[in-house]
PyMOL commands that place a pseudoatom at each C-alpha (Angstrom):
pseudoatom trace, name=CA, resn=UNK, resi=1, chain=A, elem=C, hetatm=0, pos=[24.035, -105.715, -31.073]
pseudoatom trace, name=CA, resn=UNK, resi=2, chain=A, elem=C, hetatm=0, pos=[24.828, -103.379, -33.936]
pseudoatom trace, name=CA, resn=UNK, resi=3, chain=A, elem=C, hetatm=0, pos=[24.209, -100.030, -32.240]
pseudoatom trace, name=CA, resn=UNK, resi=4, chain=A, elem=C, hetatm=0, pos=[26.597, -97.611, -33.966]
pseudoatom trace, name=CA, resn=UNK, resi=5, chain=A, elem=C, hetatm=0, pos=[26.505, -95.035, -31.188]
pseudoatom trace, name=CA, resn=UNK, resi=6, chain=A, elem=C, hetatm=0, pos=[27.586, -97.715, -28.727]
pseudoatom trace, name=CA, resn=UNK, resi=7, chain=A, elem=C, hetatm=0, pos=[30.407, -98.689, -31.085]
pseudoatom trace, name=CA, resn=UNK, resi=8, chain=A, elem=C, hetatm=0, pos=[31.505, -95.065, -31.325]
pseudoatom trace, name=CA, resn=UNK, resi=9, chain=A, elem=C, hetatm=0, pos=[31.280, -94.563, -27.557]
pseudoatom trace, name=CA, resn=UNK, resi=10, chain=A, elem=C, hetatm=0, pos=[33.562, -97.534, -26.973]
pseudoatom trace, name=CA, resn=UNK, resi=11, chain=A, elem=C, hetatm=0, pos=[36.087, -95.724, -29.146]
pseudoatom trace, name=CA, resn=UNK, resi=12, chain=A, elem=C, hetatm=0, pos=[35.786, -92.613, -26.988]
pseudoatom trace, name=CA, resn=UNK, resi=13, chain=A, elem=C, hetatm=0, pos=[36.303, -94.679, -23.841]
pseudoatom trace, name=CA, resn=UNK, resi=14, chain=A, elem=C, hetatm=0, pos=[39.474, -96.119, -25.358]
pseudoatom trace, name=CA, resn=UNK, resi=15, chain=A, elem=C, hetatm=0, pos=[40.740, -92.703, -26.470]
pseudoatom trace, name=CA, resn=UNK, resi=16, chain=A, elem=C, hetatm=0, pos=[40.176, -90.922, -23.151]
pseudoatom trace, name=CA, resn=UNK, resi=17, chain=A, elem=C, hetatm=0, pos=[41.311, -92.358, -19.763]
pseudoatom trace, name=CA, resn=UNK, resi=18, chain=A, elem=C, hetatm=0, pos=[37.799, -92.532, -18.337]
pseudoatom trace, name=CA, resn=UNK, resi=19, chain=A, elem=C, hetatm=0, pos=[37.564, -96.223, -17.522]
pseudoatom trace, name=CA, resn=UNK, resi=20, chain=A, elem=C, hetatm=0, pos=[41.172, -97.311, -17.786]
pseudoatom trace, name=CA, resn=UNK, resi=21, chain=A, elem=C, hetatm=0, pos=[44.281, -96.907, -19.897]
pseudoatom trace, name=CA, resn=UNK, resi=22, chain=A, elem=C, hetatm=0, pos=[44.292, -95.127, -23.258]
pseudoatom trace, name=CA, resn=UNK, resi=23, chain=A, elem=C, hetatm=0, pos=[44.260, -97.497, -26.242]
pseudoatom trace, name=CA, resn=UNK, resi=24, chain=A, elem=C, hetatm=0, pos=[44.255, -95.454, -29.453]
pseudoatom trace, name=CA, resn=UNK, resi=25, chain=A, elem=C, hetatm=0, pos=[44.473, -98.509, -31.709]
pseudoatom trace, name=CA, resn=UNK, resi=26, chain=A, elem=C, hetatm=0, pos=[41.312, -99.965, -30.196]
pseudoatom trace, name=CA, resn=UNK, resi=27, chain=A, elem=C, hetatm=0, pos=[39.702, -96.519, -30.373]
pseudoatom trace, name=CA, resn=UNK, resi=28, chain=A, elem=C, hetatm=0, pos=[40.486, -96.286, -34.099]
pseudoatom trace, name=CA, resn=UNK, resi=29, chain=A, elem=C, hetatm=0, pos=[38.979, -99.710, -34.724]
pseudoatom trace, name=CA, resn=UNK, resi=30, chain=A, elem=C, hetatm=0, pos=[35.717, -98.683, -33.075]
pseudoatom trace, name=CA, resn=UNK, resi=31, chain=A, elem=C, hetatm=0, pos=[35.681, -95.319, -34.885]
pseudoatom trace, name=CA, resn=UNK, resi=32, chain=A, elem=C, hetatm=0, pos=[36.317, -96.880, -38.301]
pseudoatom trace, name=CA, resn=UNK, resi=33, chain=A, elem=C, hetatm=0, pos=[33.699, -99.577, -37.714]
pseudoatom trace, name=CA, resn=UNK, resi=34, chain=A, elem=C, hetatm=0, pos=[31.042, -97.068, -36.710]
pseudoatom trace, name=CA, resn=UNK, resi=35, chain=A, elem=C, hetatm=0, pos=[31.996, -94.709, -39.560]
pseudoatom trace, name=CA, resn=UNK, resi=36, chain=A, elem=C, hetatm=0, pos=[31.926, -97.448, -42.194]
pseudoatom trace, name=CA, resn=UNK, resi=37, chain=A, elem=C, hetatm=0, pos=[28.382, -98.331, -41.131]
pseudoatom trace, name=CA, resn=UNK, resi=38, chain=A, elem=C, hetatm=0, pos=[27.104, -94.750, -41.275]
pseudoatom trace, name=CA, resn=UNK, resi=39, chain=A, elem=C, hetatm=0, pos=[28.020, -93.039, -37.995]
pseudoatom trace, name=CA, resn=UNK, resi=40, chain=A, elem=C, hetatm=0, pos=[29.814, -90.182, -39.717]
pseudoatom trace, name=CA, resn=UNK, resi=41, chain=A, elem=C, hetatm=0, pos=[30.785, -88.239, -36.603]
pseudoatom trace, name=CA, resn=UNK, resi=42, chain=A, elem=C, hetatm=0, pos=[33.500, -90.847, -36.153]
pseudoatom trace, name=CA, resn=UNK, resi=43, chain=A, elem=C, hetatm=0, pos=[35.376, -89.305, -39.107]
pseudoatom trace, name=CA, resn=UNK, resi=44, chain=A, elem=C, hetatm=0, pos=[36.157, -86.305, -36.921]
pseudoatom trace, name=CA, resn=UNK, resi=45, chain=A, elem=C, hetatm=0, pos=[37.439, -88.553, -34.154]
pseudoatom trace, name=CA, resn=UNK, resi=46, chain=A, elem=C, hetatm=0, pos=[39.773, -90.223, -36.627]
pseudoatom trace, name=CA, resn=UNK, resi=47, chain=A, elem=C, hetatm=0, pos=[40.901, -86.793, -37.800]
pseudoatom trace, name=CA, resn=UNK, resi=48, chain=A, elem=C, hetatm=0, pos=[41.732, -85.843, -34.206]
pseudoatom trace, name=CA, resn=UNK, resi=49, chain=A, elem=C, hetatm=0, pos=[43.803, -88.994, -33.682]
pseudoatom trace, name=CA, resn=UNK, resi=50, chain=A, elem=C, hetatm=0, pos=[46.108, -87.888, -36.498]
pseudoatom trace, name=CA, resn=UNK, resi=51, chain=A, elem=C, hetatm=0, pos=[46.038, -84.148, -35.813]
pseudoatom trace, name=CA, resn=UNK, resi=52, chain=A, elem=C, hetatm=0, pos=[46.862, -84.780, -32.125]
pseudoatom trace, name=CA, resn=UNK, resi=53, chain=A, elem=C, hetatm=0, pos=[49.584, -87.224, -33.128]
pseudoatom trace, name=CA, resn=UNK, resi=54, chain=A, elem=C, hetatm=0, pos=[49.060, -89.420, -30.073]
pseudoatom trace, name=CA, resn=UNK, resi=55, chain=A, elem=C, hetatm=0, pos=[50.872, -92.773, -30.095]
pseudoatom trace, name=CA, resn=UNK, resi=56, chain=A, elem=C, hetatm=0, pos=[50.886, -94.849, -32.220]
pseudoatom trace, name=CA, resn=UNK, resi=57, chain=A, elem=C, hetatm=0, pos=[49.497, -92.277, -34.677]
pseudoatom trace, name=CA, resn=UNK, resi=58, chain=A, elem=C, hetatm=0, pos=[51.759, -89.621, -36.149]
pseudoatom trace, name=CA, resn=UNK, resi=59, chain=A, elem=C, hetatm=0, pos=[50.876, -86.137, -37.364]
pseudoatom trace, name=CA, resn=UNK, resi=60, chain=A, elem=C, hetatm=0, pos=[50.426, -87.378, -40.899]
pseudoatom trace, name=CA, resn=UNK, resi=61, chain=A, elem=C, hetatm=0, pos=[49.180, -84.736, -43.345]
pseudoatom trace, name=CA, resn=UNK, resi=62, chain=A, elem=C, hetatm=0, pos=[47.794, -87.325, -45.789]
pseudoatom trace, name=CA, resn=UNK, resi=63, chain=A, elem=C, hetatm=0, pos=[45.583, -88.925, -43.142]
pseudoatom trace, name=CA, resn=UNK, resi=64, chain=A, elem=C, hetatm=0, pos=[44.610, -85.497, -41.833]
pseudoatom trace, name=CA, resn=UNK, resi=65, chain=A, elem=C, hetatm=0, pos=[43.527, -84.556, -45.338]
pseudoatom trace, name=CA, resn=UNK, resi=66, chain=A, elem=C, hetatm=0, pos=[41.526, -87.747, -45.852]
pseudoatom trace, name=CA, resn=UNK, resi=67, chain=A, elem=C, hetatm=0, pos=[39.670, -87.638, -42.543]
pseudoatom trace, name=CA, resn=UNK, resi=68, chain=A, elem=C, hetatm=0, pos=[39.371, -83.858, -42.586]
pseudoatom trace, name=CA, resn=UNK, resi=69, chain=A, elem=C, hetatm=0, pos=[37.618, -84.036, -45.945]
pseudoatom trace, name=CA, resn=UNK, resi=70, chain=A, elem=C, hetatm=0, pos=[35.177, -86.604, -44.587]
pseudoatom trace, name=CA, resn=UNK, resi=71, chain=A, elem=C, hetatm=0, pos=[34.540, -84.612, -41.426]
pseudoatom trace, name=CA, resn=UNK, resi=72, chain=A, elem=C, hetatm=0, pos=[33.773, -81.453, -43.388]
pseudoatom trace, name=CA, resn=UNK, resi=73, chain=A, elem=C, hetatm=0, pos=[30.834, -83.178, -45.055]
pseudoatom trace, name=CA, resn=UNK, resi=74, chain=A, elem=C, hetatm=0, pos=[28.954, -83.091, -41.770]
pseudoatom trace, name=CA, resn=UNK, resi=75, chain=A, elem=C, hetatm=0, pos=[28.217, -79.911, -39.840]
pseudoatom trace, name=CA, resn=UNK, resi=76, chain=A, elem=C, hetatm=0, pos=[28.774, -81.273, -36.333]
pseudoatom trace, name=CA, resn=UNK, resi=77, chain=A, elem=C, hetatm=0, pos=[30.105, -79.337, -33.340]
pseudoatom trace, name=CA, resn=UNK, resi=78, chain=A, elem=C, hetatm=0, pos=[33.469, -77.693, -33.975]
pseudoatom trace, name=CA, resn=UNK, resi=79, chain=A, elem=C, hetatm=0, pos=[34.621, -79.918, -36.834]
pseudoatom trace, name=CA, resn=UNK, resi=80, chain=A, elem=C, hetatm=0, pos=[35.185, -77.135, -39.424]
pseudoatom trace, name=CA, resn=UNK, resi=81, chain=A, elem=C, hetatm=0, pos=[37.230, -75.007, -36.993]
pseudoatom trace, name=CA, resn=UNK, resi=82, chain=A, elem=C, hetatm=0, pos=[39.588, -77.836, -36.060]
pseudoatom trace, name=CA, resn=UNK, resi=83, chain=A, elem=C, hetatm=0, pos=[39.974, -78.960, -39.666]
pseudoatom trace, name=CA, resn=UNK, resi=84, chain=A, elem=C, hetatm=0, pos=[40.659, -75.425, -40.934]
pseudoatom trace, name=CA, resn=UNK, resi=85, chain=A, elem=C, hetatm=0, pos=[43.264, -74.919, -38.208]
pseudoatom trace, name=CA, resn=UNK, resi=86, chain=A, elem=C, hetatm=0, pos=[45.069, -78.111, -39.221]
pseudoatom trace, name=CA, resn=UNK, resi=87, chain=A, elem=C, hetatm=0, pos=[44.859, -77.194, -42.902]
pseudoatom trace, name=CA, resn=UNK, resi=88, chain=A, elem=C, hetatm=0, pos=[46.409, -73.760, -42.334]
pseudoatom trace, name=CA, resn=UNK, resi=89, chain=A, elem=C, hetatm=0, pos=[49.311, -75.507, -40.567]
pseudoatom trace, name=CA, resn=UNK, resi=90, chain=A, elem=C, hetatm=0, pos=[49.559, -78.434, -42.986]
pseudoatom trace, name=CA, resn=UNK, resi=91, chain=A, elem=C, hetatm=0, pos=[53.297, -77.718, -43.409]
pseudoatom trace, name=CA, resn=UNK, resi=92, chain=A, elem=C, hetatm=0, pos=[53.739, -78.571, -39.724]
pseudoatom trace, name=CA, resn=UNK, resi=93, chain=A, elem=C, hetatm=0, pos=[52.262, -82.004, -40.420]
pseudoatom trace, name=CA, resn=UNK, resi=94, chain=A, elem=C, hetatm=0, pos=[54.927, -82.951, -42.946]
pseudoatom trace, name=CA, resn=UNK, resi=95, chain=A, elem=C, hetatm=0, pos=[53.495, -81.589, -46.200]
pseudoatom trace, name=CA, resn=UNK, resi=96, chain=A, elem=C, hetatm=0, pos=[56.455, -80.077, -48.060]
pseudoatom trace, name=CA, resn=UNK, resi=97, chain=A, elem=C, hetatm=0, pos=[54.984, -79.693, -51.567]
pseudoatom trace, name=CA, resn=UNK, resi=98, chain=A, elem=C, hetatm=0, pos=[54.209, -76.020, -52.157]
pseudoatom trace, name=CA, resn=UNK, resi=99, chain=A, elem=C, hetatm=0, pos=[51.354, -76.699, -54.573]
pseudoatom trace, name=CA, resn=UNK, resi=100, chain=A, elem=C, hetatm=0, pos=[49.656, -79.119, -52.197]
pseudoatom trace, name=CA, resn=UNK, resi=101, chain=A, elem=C, hetatm=0, pos=[50.167, -76.697, -49.327]
pseudoatom trace, name=CA, resn=UNK, resi=102, chain=A, elem=C, hetatm=0, pos=[48.418, -73.981, -51.322]
pseudoatom trace, name=CA, resn=UNK, resi=103, chain=A, elem=C, hetatm=0, pos=[45.404, -76.243, -51.879]
pseudoatom trace, name=CA, resn=UNK, resi=104, chain=A, elem=C, hetatm=0, pos=[45.046, -76.779, -48.139]
pseudoatom trace, name=CA, resn=UNK, resi=105, chain=A, elem=C, hetatm=0, pos=[45.606, -73.089, -47.404]
pseudoatom trace, name=CA, resn=UNK, resi=106, chain=A, elem=C, hetatm=0, pos=[42.882, -72.121, -49.895]
pseudoatom trace, name=CA, resn=UNK, resi=107, chain=A, elem=C, hetatm=0, pos=[40.487, -74.585, -48.289]
pseudoatom trace, name=CA, resn=UNK, resi=108, chain=A, elem=C, hetatm=0, pos=[41.316, -73.201, -44.849]
pseudoatom trace, name=CA, resn=UNK, resi=109, chain=A, elem=C, hetatm=0, pos=[40.604, -69.654, -46.053]
pseudoatom trace, name=CA, resn=UNK, resi=110, chain=A, elem=C, hetatm=0, pos=[37.223, -70.732, -47.432]
pseudoatom trace, name=CA, resn=UNK, resi=111, chain=A, elem=C, hetatm=0, pos=[36.307, -72.439, -44.168]
pseudoatom trace, name=CA, resn=UNK, resi=112, chain=A, elem=C, hetatm=0, pos=[37.375, -69.455, -42.047]
pseudoatom trace, name=CA, resn=UNK, resi=113, chain=A, elem=C, hetatm=0, pos=[35.257, -67.102, -44.160]
pseudoatom trace, name=CA, resn=UNK, resi=114, chain=A, elem=C, hetatm=0, pos=[32.193, -69.326, -43.746]
pseudoatom trace, name=CA, resn=UNK, resi=115, chain=A, elem=C, hetatm=0, pos=[32.756, -69.590, -39.997]
pseudoatom trace, name=CA, resn=UNK, resi=116, chain=A, elem=C, hetatm=0, pos=[33.192, -65.825, -39.679]
pseudoatom trace, name=CA, resn=UNK, resi=117, chain=A, elem=C, hetatm=0, pos=[29.823, -65.311, -41.375]
pseudoatom trace, name=CA, resn=UNK, resi=118, chain=A, elem=C, hetatm=0, pos=[28.320, -67.728, -38.854]
pseudoatom trace, name=CA, resn=UNK, resi=119, chain=A, elem=C, hetatm=0, pos=[29.761, -65.682, -35.983]
pseudoatom trace, name=CA, resn=UNK, resi=120, chain=A, elem=C, hetatm=0, pos=[32.344, -68.248, -34.898]
pseudoatom trace, name=CA, resn=UNK, resi=121, chain=A, elem=C, hetatm=0, pos=[34.723, -66.428, -32.551]
pseudoatom trace, name=CA, resn=UNK, resi=122, chain=A, elem=C, hetatm=0, pos=[38.353, -67.264, -33.221]
pseudoatom trace, name=CA, resn=UNK, resi=123, chain=A, elem=C, hetatm=0, pos=[37.909, -67.747, -36.942]
pseudoatom trace, name=CA, resn=UNK, resi=124, chain=A, elem=C, hetatm=0, pos=[38.730, -64.165, -37.913]
pseudoatom trace, name=CA, resn=UNK, resi=125, chain=A, elem=C, hetatm=0, pos=[42.031, -64.083, -36.044]
pseudoatom trace, name=CA, resn=UNK, resi=126, chain=A, elem=C, hetatm=0, pos=[43.147, -67.267, -37.808]
pseudoatom trace, name=CA, resn=UNK, resi=127, chain=A, elem=C, hetatm=0, pos=[42.219, -65.851, -41.192]
pseudoatom trace, name=CA, resn=UNK, resi=128, chain=A, elem=C, hetatm=0, pos=[44.072, -62.687, -40.226]
pseudoatom trace, name=CA, resn=UNK, resi=129, chain=A, elem=C, hetatm=0, pos=[47.177, -64.753, -39.511]
pseudoatom trace, name=CA, resn=UNK, resi=130, chain=A, elem=C, hetatm=0, pos=[46.957, -66.278, -42.982]
pseudoatom trace, name=CA, resn=UNK, resi=131, chain=A, elem=C, hetatm=0, pos=[46.877, -62.809, -44.551]
pseudoatom trace, name=CA, resn=UNK, resi=132, chain=A, elem=C, hetatm=0, pos=[49.724, -61.673, -42.309]
pseudoatom trace, name=CA, resn=UNK, resi=133, chain=A, elem=C, hetatm=0, pos=[51.893, -64.663, -43.229]
pseudoatom trace, name=CA, resn=UNK, resi=134, chain=A, elem=C, hetatm=0, pos=[50.832, -64.928, -46.875]
pseudoatom trace, name=CA, resn=UNK, resi=135, chain=A, elem=C, hetatm=0, pos=[49.480, -68.461, -46.599]
pseudoatom trace, name=CA, resn=UNK, resi=136, chain=A, elem=C, hetatm=0, pos=[47.278, -69.221, -49.603]
pseudoatom trace, name=CA, resn=UNK, resi=137, chain=A, elem=C, hetatm=0, pos=[47.156, -65.538, -50.431]
pseudoatom trace, name=CA, resn=UNK, resi=138, chain=A, elem=C, hetatm=0, pos=[49.386, -62.538, -50.897]
pseudoatom trace, name=CA, resn=UNK, resi=139, chain=A, elem=C, hetatm=0, pos=[50.575, -60.868, -47.708]
pseudoatom trace, name=CA, resn=UNK, resi=140, chain=A, elem=C, hetatm=0, pos=[48.007, -58.225, -46.810]
pseudoatom trace, name=CA, resn=UNK, resi=141, chain=A, elem=C, hetatm=0, pos=[48.605, -56.571, -43.437]
pseudoatom trace, name=CA, resn=UNK, resi=142, chain=A, elem=C, hetatm=0, pos=[45.579, -54.303, -43.814]
pseudoatom trace, name=CA, resn=UNK, resi=143, chain=A, elem=C, hetatm=0, pos=[43.229, -57.277, -44.155]
pseudoatom trace, name=CA, resn=UNK, resi=144, chain=A, elem=C, hetatm=0, pos=[45.029, -59.038, -41.321]
pseudoatom trace, name=CA, resn=UNK, resi=145, chain=A, elem=C, hetatm=0, pos=[44.441, -55.990, -39.133]
pseudoatom trace, name=CA, resn=UNK, resi=146, chain=A, elem=C, hetatm=0, pos=[40.743, -55.900, -40.016]
pseudoatom trace, name=CA, resn=UNK, resi=147, chain=A, elem=C, hetatm=0, pos=[40.273, -59.560, -39.116]
pseudoatom trace, name=CA, resn=UNK, resi=148, chain=A, elem=C, hetatm=0, pos=[42.234, -59.203, -35.871]
pseudoatom trace, name=CA, resn=UNK, resi=149, chain=A, elem=C, hetatm=0, pos=[40.027, -56.271, -34.954]
pseudoatom trace, name=CA, resn=UNK, resi=150, chain=A, elem=C, hetatm=0, pos=[36.865, -58.245, -35.712]
pseudoatom trace, name=CA, resn=UNK, resi=151, chain=A, elem=C, hetatm=0, pos=[37.759, -61.035, -33.302]
pseudoatom trace, name=CA, resn=UNK, resi=152, chain=A, elem=C, hetatm=0, pos=[39.215, -58.613, -30.758]
pseudoatom trace, name=CA, resn=UNK, resi=153, chain=A, elem=C, hetatm=0, pos=[35.905, -56.773, -30.599]
pseudoatom trace, name=CA, resn=UNK, resi=154, chain=A, elem=C, hetatm=0, pos=[34.159, -60.122, -30.170]
pseudoatom trace, name=CA, resn=UNK, resi=155, chain=A, elem=C, hetatm=0, pos=[36.256, -60.683, -27.044]
pseudoatom trace, name=CA, resn=UNK, resi=156, chain=A, elem=C, hetatm=0, pos=[38.787, -63.174, -28.377]
pseudoatom trace, name=CA, resn=UNK, resi=157, chain=A, elem=C, hetatm=0, pos=[42.010, -62.789, -26.400]
pseudoatom trace, name=CA, resn=UNK, resi=158, chain=A, elem=C, hetatm=0, pos=[44.255, -63.945, -29.273]
pseudoatom trace, name=CA, resn=UNK, resi=159, chain=A, elem=C, hetatm=0, pos=[42.610, -61.439, -31.584]
pseudoatom trace, name=CA, resn=UNK, resi=160, chain=A, elem=C, hetatm=0, pos=[43.081, -58.740, -28.962]
pseudoatom trace, name=CA, resn=UNK, resi=161, chain=A, elem=C, hetatm=0, pos=[46.769, -59.569, -28.601]
pseudoatom trace, name=CA, resn=UNK, resi=162, chain=A, elem=C, hetatm=0, pos=[47.341, -59.618, -32.353]
pseudoatom trace, name=CA, resn=UNK, resi=163, chain=A, elem=C, hetatm=0, pos=[45.456, -56.351, -32.749]
pseudoatom trace, name=CA, resn=UNK, resi=164, chain=A, elem=C, hetatm=0, pos=[47.598, -54.803, -30.031]
pseudoatom trace, name=CA, resn=UNK, resi=165, chain=A, elem=C, hetatm=0, pos=[50.761, -55.949, -31.799]
pseudoatom trace, name=CA, resn=UNK, resi=166, chain=A, elem=C, hetatm=0, pos=[49.469, -54.441, -35.036]
pseudoatom trace, name=CA, resn=UNK, resi=167, chain=A, elem=C, hetatm=0, pos=[49.065, -51.102, -33.295]
pseudoatom trace, name=CA, resn=UNK, resi=168, chain=A, elem=C, hetatm=0, pos=[52.412, -51.407, -31.517]
pseudoatom trace, name=CA, resn=UNK, resi=169, chain=A, elem=C, hetatm=0, pos=[54.438, -52.045, -34.669]
pseudoatom trace, name=CA, resn=UNK, resi=170, chain=A, elem=C, hetatm=0, pos=[52.229, -50.284, -37.214]
pseudoatom trace, name=CA, resn=UNK, resi=171, chain=A, elem=C, hetatm=0, pos=[51.296, -53.408, -39.154]
pseudoatom trace, name=CA, resn=UNK, resi=172, chain=A, elem=C, hetatm=0, pos=[48.344, -52.738, -41.430]
pseudoatom trace, name=CA, resn=UNK, resi=173, chain=A, elem=C, hetatm=0, pos=[47.522, -49.568, -39.546]
pseudoatom trace, name=CA, resn=UNK, resi=174, chain=A, elem=C, hetatm=0, pos=[49.199, -46.485, -38.124]
pseudoatom trace, name=CA, resn=UNK, resi=175, chain=A, elem=C, hetatm=0, pos=[51.374, -47.037, -35.088]
pseudoatom trace, name=CA, resn=UNK, resi=176, chain=A, elem=C, hetatm=0, pos=[49.398, -46.236, -31.929]
pseudoatom trace, name=CA, resn=UNK, resi=177, chain=A, elem=C, hetatm=0, pos=[50.909, -47.225, -28.593]
pseudoatom trace, name=CA, resn=UNK, resi=178, chain=A, elem=C, hetatm=0, pos=[47.858, -46.128, -26.602]
pseudoatom trace, name=CA, resn=UNK, resi=179, chain=A, elem=C, hetatm=0, pos=[45.661, -48.498, -28.580]
pseudoatom trace, name=CA, resn=UNK, resi=180, chain=A, elem=C, hetatm=0, pos=[48.322, -51.197, -28.281]
pseudoatom trace, name=CA, resn=UNK, resi=181, chain=A, elem=C, hetatm=0, pos=[48.324, -50.930, -24.490]
pseudoatom trace, name=CA, resn=UNK, resi=182, chain=A, elem=C, hetatm=0, pos=[44.523, -50.867, -24.415]
pseudoatom trace, name=CA, resn=UNK, resi=183, chain=A, elem=C, hetatm=0, pos=[44.188, -54.135, -26.328]
pseudoatom trace, name=CA, resn=UNK, resi=184, chain=A, elem=C, hetatm=0, pos=[47.133, -55.837, -24.609]
pseudoatom trace, name=CA, resn=UNK, resi=185, chain=A, elem=C, hetatm=0, pos=[45.383, -55.116, -21.305]
pseudoatom trace, name=CA, resn=UNK, resi=186, chain=A, elem=C, hetatm=0, pos=[42.121, -56.632, -22.531]
pseudoatom trace, name=CA, resn=UNK, resi=187, chain=A, elem=C, hetatm=0, pos=[43.935, -59.759, -23.673]
pseudoatom trace, name=CA, resn=UNK, resi=188, chain=A, elem=C, hetatm=0, pos=[46.097, -59.930, -20.539]
pseudoatom trace, name=CA, resn=UNK, resi=189, chain=A, elem=C, hetatm=0, pos=[43.002, -59.799, -18.328]
pseudoatom trace, name=CA, resn=UNK, resi=190, chain=A, elem=C, hetatm=0, pos=[41.915, -63.041, -19.976]
pseudoatom trace, name=CA, resn=UNK, resi=191, chain=A, elem=C, hetatm=0, pos=[45.266, -64.636, -19.162]
pseudoatom trace, name=CA, resn=UNK, resi=192, chain=A, elem=C, hetatm=0, pos=[46.959, -64.536, -22.550]
pseudoatom trace, name=CA, resn=UNK, resi=193, chain=A, elem=C, hetatm=0, pos=[50.637, -64.899, -21.651]
pseudoatom trace, name=CA, resn=UNK, resi=194, chain=A, elem=C, hetatm=0, pos=[52.049, -63.240, -24.772]
pseudoatom trace, name=CA, resn=UNK, resi=195, chain=A, elem=C, hetatm=0, pos=[49.849, -60.209, -24.102]
pseudoatom trace, name=CA, resn=UNK, resi=196, chain=A, elem=C, hetatm=0, pos=[50.966, -60.122, -20.466]
pseudoatom trace, name=CA, resn=UNK, resi=197, chain=A, elem=C, hetatm=0, pos=[54.647, -60.189, -21.458]
pseudoatom trace, name=CA, resn=UNK, resi=198, chain=A, elem=C, hetatm=0, pos=[54.220, -57.720, -24.323]
pseudoatom trace, name=CA, resn=UNK, resi=199, chain=A, elem=C, hetatm=0, pos=[52.292, -55.296, -22.123]
pseudoatom trace, name=CA, resn=UNK, resi=200, chain=A, elem=C, hetatm=0, pos=[55.019, -55.373, -19.479]
pseudoatom trace, name=CA, resn=UNK, resi=201, chain=A, elem=C, hetatm=0, pos=[57.765, -54.795, -22.052]
pseudoatom trace, name=CA, resn=UNK, resi=202, chain=A, elem=C, hetatm=0, pos=[55.880, -51.952, -23.703]
pseudoatom trace, name=CA, resn=UNK, resi=203, chain=A, elem=C, hetatm=0, pos=[55.102, -50.189, -20.431]
pseudoatom trace, name=CA, resn=UNK, resi=204, chain=A, elem=C, hetatm=0, pos=[58.730, -50.547, -19.316]
pseudoatom trace, name=CA, resn=UNK, resi=205, chain=A, elem=C, hetatm=0, pos=[59.871, -49.078, -22.629]
pseudoatom trace, name=CA, resn=UNK, resi=206, chain=A, elem=C, hetatm=0, pos=[57.559, -46.087, -22.260]
pseudoatom trace, name=CA, resn=UNK, resi=207, chain=A, elem=C, hetatm=0, pos=[58.827, -45.414, -18.721]
pseudoatom trace, name=CA, resn=UNK, resi=208, chain=A, elem=C, hetatm=0, pos=[62.458, -45.149, -19.878]
for i in range(1, 208): cmd.bond("trace and resi %d" % i, "trace and resi %d" % (i + 1))
show_as sticks, trace
zoom trace
């Protein structure tokens, strides 16, 4: 009867195996129909179809860029976080042009900074990774350390693990194995497997 939320919900029911088999093509049709008539949340659902790369959709960086740009126009749920994460890994989605990659990296950096200001846990560690890897910016291990520490202190287990590694190997800060063990333990308690393995290796090394 023209209800856009109902149209969108049918897309969700096709995408997730709630009432039957997954049908991503049918889901996309419902999402695009609802989006074209003004239900803009559907742009994020289309973005997820491509970023997830579920059949028959591939991890296509062009489509991710198109739907990511639309999704960013609307401040709904966790859209900016997911879009920024895809943008910072745009090379993994098939984008091989260095100049285009830089554009996406710069956009990701801008989004992470906005999310950090809004207190979004997990944003700082991702921005730290961009500074550590030199994506969209010069490599800056000191800034990476600062951002890892910010999320670590907010309780993010990935930030805690990355902060611990920074202390262990002296990246962006002085080497401090006591601090490394401290933060690996915090991350390991939350079940972060890399932290668990790194903590075990470091403690074994210190016992030798």
